[in-house]
C-alpha positions in Angstrom: -153.6 65.4 64.3 -153.8 67.7 67.3 -151.9 68.4 70.5 -153.9 69.8 73.4 -151.8 72.2 75.6 -152.8 73.6 79.0 -151.0 76.4 80.7 -151.2 77.8 84.2 -154.6 79.2 85.3 -153.6 82.9 84.6 -152.3 82.1 81.1 -154.3 83.8 78.3 -154.1 81.7 75.2 -156.1 84.1 73.1 -153.7 87.0 73.8 -150.9 84.6 72.9 -152.7 83.7 69.7 -152.8 87.3 68.4 -149.1 87.8 69.2 -148.3 84.5 67.4 -150.4 85.6 64.3 -148.3 88.8 64.2 -145.3 86.5 63.8 -147.1 84.4 61.1 -147.8 81.5 63.4 -151.3 80.3 64.4 -153.1 77.8 66.6 -156.6 77.6 68.0 -157.2 79.0 71.5 -158.8 76.1 73.4 -161.6 78.2 75.0 -163.5 77.8 71.7 -163.9 74.1 72.5 -165.6 74.6 75.9 -169.3 75.0 76.4 -169.2 77.3 79.3 -167.9 80.9 78.9 -164.7 81.5 81.0 -163.5 77.9 80.7 -160.4 76.9 78.8 -158.7 80.3 78.7 -155.3 78.7 79.4 -155.6 76.1 76.7 -154.7 75.8 73.1 -155.0 73.2 70.3 -152.0 72.8 68.0 -152.4 71.1 64.6 -149.4 69.3 63.1 -151.0 67.9 59.9 -150.5 69.2 56.3 -147.2 70.9 57.0 -143.5 70.1 57.0 -141.2 69.5 59.9 -139.3 72.8 59.5 -142.6 74.8 59.7 -143.6 72.9 62.9 -140.2 73.5 64.4 -140.3 77.3 63.6 -143.9 77.5 65.0 -143.0 75.8 68.2 -140.0 78.1 68.7 -142.2 81.2 68.1 -144.9 80.0 70.6 -142.2 79.1 73.1 -140.6 82.6 72.8 -143.9 84.3 73.3 -144.8 82.2 76.3 -141.4 82.9 77.8 -142.0 86.6 77.3 -145.4 86.4 79.0 
């Protein structure tokens, strides 16, 4: 149901989230699954249920482009 992604330490998944939302793509920044503030900033949880393959493919391309630009 979910894929857990971890980027490099300086990666800001929440910043990426807002950029992705502007392009009609969403995921959950992983920091919301950590107990301690400041942990998990470079992580994200991707959900692949309840959608079709084309939508998943488009979303992955959007996220990849945004990561590449960062």
